[in-house]
Structures are given as structure tokens and as C-alpha cells.
N, C-alpha and C positions, 0 to 999 in steps of 0.2 A: 316436534322434537325428533332428533335422530335416534335410532333404536338404542345405540350403546349408551346414550345420555341417560336412559331410564335407570341404568344399573350404577350411576354415580352416587356415592354416599355424600349427601348434602347437608352440612350444618352451618349455624351461624357461629364463625369463629371467635375466639377470645381475642379482645383488643389490648395489646400491651400499652404501657405509656411511652409516650413519643421520645425517641433518642435523637436530639438535634445534633447536627455536624458542627454547628458554630461553638467554638471553645469559650466565647465570651458570656455564653448563657449561664445564669445561676440555675441549677437543675433541682427543683424541689418537687418533681412529679412522679418519681418511681421508688420512693422510699429506700434509695441507696444510702450506704453509710458515708458520711462526709469525710471520715478519717482513714488513712491508708491501712492496709493489712499490717500485722505484727512484723517487726524487723526480722524475726526468724523465718517468716515466709518469703521475704526479699532474699534472705541468705540462701535458702533452698533453691528458689528460682535462679539464682546466679550460678548455682552448681549444677544444674541440669544439663546433661550432655545431649546435643541434638542428634548425635548419632544412635541414640537409644530411641529415637522415634520411629525406626525401622521395624521394631518389635511390637507385637500386641501388648496392651497393659494386661495386668493381673485381673482377670474376670471377676474375681471374688473381692477385689480391693481390700486384701487382708491387711495391708500396712494401715490404711485409713481406718479401717473398723477397729483394729486393736488400739490405735490411738484415741478413737471415740470412746471405746471401752473403758480404757484406763482413766480418761479425764472426765468422763460423764458418769462413772460408776455403774455401768450397765454391762451385763455379760454379752460377750461377742456374739452368741448365738441369738441374741435378742435385738440385733442391729441390721438394717438393710440400708444400703446407699443407692443414689441414683443421680441423675443429671439434674441437679436442682430439686426442690421439693415438689415441683410441678410434675417431673418424672415420676417420683415417688408416689404421689397422689394418683396420677393416671394408672399406674400399676396396682394401686389399691382398688380403685373403681372396677378395673378389669377382673381382678383376682376374686373379690369378695362380694361384689353387688350383683348377683345372678338370681335374686328372688322375683317371684311375681308381684311382691309387694313393693311400693315406692320407697326409695331411699329418700330421708328427710334432712333437708338444710335450709337455713332461713332465706327469707326473700330478698333480703339485703346482706350480701356477704361476698366473699371472693367469687367473682363471676365465672371462674374457670369451671366450678363444680357443674353447672348446668351444661357447659360445653362437653365435658368429658361423659356425662350421662347421655347427652344426645348422641355423641360419636359412637358409644358402646350399646346404645338402644337400652338404656336403663331407665325404668320408670322412676320419676321422682316427684316430690311435692315441697313447696316452699312455705312452711309457715310464716305468718307475718311477725316482724319484730313489734314490740309495743310501742306506744306512743313517745317513749323516751329511747328508742331504738335498742332496747334490750331484748336478748332471747328469753322467751318465756318456756321455762322447763317442761311445764305441763303439756305443751304442744307436741312433745316428744314422747308422750306416755302411750300413744296408740300404737297398734300393730305396723309394723314397718319392715322394710328390707335392709336397713341400715341407717346409721345417723353419721352426719358430718358436722362438726362444730369448729369454727375457726376462733381461737381463744389467745390473745385478744382478736375480736372481729375485725374483718376489713370490709369496708373502708371506714368504719365507724371508730375503731381503735379501742373499743370497750372491752375491758378484761372483767372475767368472772372467776371467783375463787373456786378452790377445789371442792367445796360443799356443793357447789352448783354442778360441777362435772360429775360428782359423785351421785347426786340425784338423777342425772340422765342415765348414767350407768345402771343404777339399780332398777330403773324401769325399763332397761333394754339389754337384759341378761343374754337374750337368745340371738342377738344380731351384733355384727361388728360396729363398734362406735370409734369413730376417727376424730382426734382432737389435733387441728392443725395450728402448731405453735410457731408460726413464722416470726412472731413478734415477741415470744414469751420472755427474752432477756430484758426487755424494756418494761416488764410488768410485774409479775409476782411469781408465786410458785408453779413448777410445771406439773403436769399430769403423769410425768414419767415415774413419780413416787407412788402411783396408784397401780402400776402394772402387777405388783405382787398379788393384789386382790382381785384383779379383773382379767380374765383370760381372753376376753373379747375386745380389749382396748388396744388401740394402735395410736401411738403419738408420733407426729410428724414435724421435723425442724429443719431449718437450712442454715448455711453458712453464707447467705446473701445478704443478710441484715447486720446483725451484731458483729459477724466475723469479717466483714468488708470484702467478701469474695463472689459478689453477684456475677461478676465475669467469668468466674471458673466453674459455676453451675454444679454446686454440691449440695445434696439434700440427704435427708436420713429419716428412717422410720424406727421406732422402739416398739417391741410387741414380744409376746411369748414365742418361744422358738418354733412352735407349730406353724403360726402365722408367718413367721419370717421364712420358714421353709417353702410355704405356699407362694409367697411373693417371689422368692428366687426361682421357683419352678416355672412361673410364668415369665419372669425376666429373661431366663435362659432359653425360653421358647420364642422369644421376640428378638433379643439382641444380647448375646452373651457379654459384649464389651461396651457396657454402657458409660463406664467412667474411663476417661483417658488418663494417661500416664501423668501429665503435669498436674491434673486435678487431684489425683491421689497423692502425690507428693507435697503439693502446697496445701491440701486440706489436711494432711497429717501435721505439717507444720503449725496451721492454725489451731488444730485441737490441742497442740502442745503449748499454746500461747495464752492460756486463760487469763493469766494476770494482766496481760496487756489489754485484752478485750474487755475485761471488768472496768478498767480506767475509762477506756473511750465510750463504753456503754454508759457510764455514769455521767460522763460530759454531755451526751446526747439527752439523758434524762433531765439534767439540770438545764440545758438549753430549751427543751420542751416547756419545762414549767415556767421559765421566763417568758417565753414566746406566747404561751396561752394567756398569761397575765396582760401582756401588750395587746394581743387580739382582743380581749375582752375590753380593755380600755378604749379601744376604737369601735366598739359597738358590735363586736362579733359574739355569738354564741358558740362556745366550744365543747363538744362532747368530751367527757372525761376519757383521757387516753392513756392506754397502757403499751403504746407502741412508739415507733420513731417518726410518727407523723401526728398532725392535728386535723381533725375534721370539723370544719367550722363554716358558719353562715353569717352574713351580716344581717342587721334587723332592717335595714332601708334600701340596700342595693342588691341587685340580682347577682348571683354567682357568675353568670356568663359575662356580665359587664366587668366585674373585677378580673376574672380570668383573662379577657381580651386585653384589658389595660396592662396587666402584669406581663403578659406574653409580648405586647408591643415594646415593652421596656425590658425585654430580655430576662425576665424571671418566669419560669415555667412551673406551674402547680397544676393538679390534676382536678378535672371537672368531669362529673358522671352525668350524662343526660338520661336520667333514669326517674321513674315516679318516686316521690317522697324526698329525694335527695338531690334534686336538680339545682337547688340553691346553695348547696354545700360545696366548698372546696376542700381538697385533701392536700394539706401542706407538709411535705417532708421536712424534717429537721436538718438543716445545714449546719455549717460552722457558725460561730457567733457573728462573723463578719457578714456572711451570705444572709443570716437572719435580719441583721441591722439593715442591709440593703432593701430587703422585702418591706420593713416597716417604714423605712424613709419614703418609699414609693407610695405604700398604703396612706400614710399620714397626709401627704400632699394631696393625693387623689381624693380622699374623703373629705378634706378640708375645702376643696374647690366645689363640691357638689351644691 
């Protein structure tokens, strides 16, 4: 090994879902929204002046934060924004997880958590999900350096109600508890309503899923103003201009279009319900989903075999080569037409086995 190689920080990176170049592929592998952004977003996009790109964006993203504040009913001083929820979560790990005790998050959850922990040299432990892939609250009662819970969890899609979140908060008053709500709009009540009672709670959300803006990279955190100030202090020490100008403008337009997104979210939920029923009729076991995807495995056929067959027929789903879940497929909810094509293929494939 060359001497300088000894100083390289080496980690096992997060592997994002594949982004195929072929436009004919039905893409059900990265939990993107099948419906376009709100019409108001398109109007604002068409009004953007390219000559304004020569100027730096507002480092405080005040326009976006004001729109989020007004439409989510949260004080401006309790909102932090970043380049997708991944950027927001990364800042949270860097800012708050500096204890000698390990941070706790489940063994099966969003796989970026362990990557950030490794990058920032944070100790962590991963309590096992139970036999039904549920998080066990009692696993988070022990001393720790922080807790991270995705709700609904990923890739399982399982949502736990606010009583469950409160239970974890009550047993972790002295550390930061992060509730990652990337899929909350497809599930139930948000933990944002608990902020008034827990000054150690941070709730993270994104515009990538229900708001159809994955390509613009807009994420946010809600917490008490002291925690938000701490996040901004770290952010401004790393990169003051994390949000670009088009993202601020289009994110503002999206935050002002909640009625539109309520409609598209309901469409996705209805399609999810129908799709789960069709999967079960074909012999799949489906975990109860509170997200815009279904996590399912077949009773007779390996997940990799189904994955390979669908891929050859230009339908992409997500497969995780990991213990306990290697026979599962994560199937994003597409349009009704896209889901019909998926089931046409599955029905023919399974009938010929």
C-alpha cells in the first residue's frame, strides 16, 4: 500500500436504485411518484429567468421555508431544508450523534443510515426487527447515543402509529430521536404533532415522494428552534448554498399546491390497495404498506428469479440481496396502466411454472 492510501477514508457506499436510460422501461424500482408535479410548479418553472442563474441562491431558502411554514402549520424557526432528505439526515448525523454510546436503528431499514454512521465514525447498533418485520419498541429502551426510526419503515413499508413513536420518545428523553417520514403522506398521522411535547424530536420529510419532485432534491426537518439552529450552524460550516434557486422556487410552488397532491396521493393509495390484492391472488405475501410501494415475496418462486424475468421484460423492481429479505421484491406503485403491465407479465410467468 502506498503511504498516502493509508489516509483515505474508506466506506461501503449506499447503492441507489438503478436509473435506466431506456425510456420504454416501466420503472417501479425507486419509489418515484408516477404523476407529474402540480400545475403551479410547471407555471413557476416556465417563469424562471435563466439570467438569474448567475446569482447565488438565498442561503436561508426563506421563500421555501415560509411556504412550508404556512402550509404545514409549523413555525419558520422550526424548519430546516436541504438537498433532499438524504442531505438533511446527513446533517443530523453529523450534528447530533457525537456520543460515546451507539446510535440505534433497525437491522432492516433505510440502508443509508449505516453509511452515514461509517462516514462520520459514529458508533451504532441495529436491533433486529421481529419475525413480522416490525420494530420492537423495547429494543430502544437501553442507553444509547440517539435513535433513528423510519416511519413508515423502508424497505418494508410498515407504519407504526403515534402511540408507538411516543413510547420510544418517552424512553429516550436524553438523546435525539429522529423520525424519518419520507412516506408519511401515504400512511397516517405525522410525528410533527408531537414536537410541542418533545424537545429532542426531529421529524424529517421530503418532496421526492408525494410531491413528485425527486429530481429537484428538496428535503426538510422539523424540530424545536434550538435544534434547527444547531443544524444551520453545521450546514453553514459545510456549504452555505445547499439549495439551488430553481429548487427553492419550485419547492415553494409545490408547498402551495397541497390540494393537488392530496388527490394524487389518494390515487396512489387506491392503486396500492388494488395491487396488493392482485399480488396476494398470485401467491405473494405482502407486508402491510403505508408507503408508495409494496414489499412482497412469492410462496414458491425466488425473488431473484422474478426480478430477472421482469427486468428482461422491461419492468424494473427493486431486489435487496440481504439476509432475511432476499426473497422480497420492493414494487413501487406506478400508474394503473403500469401496474396492469406488471400483472400481465406476472400472471403469464407464474402460470407457466
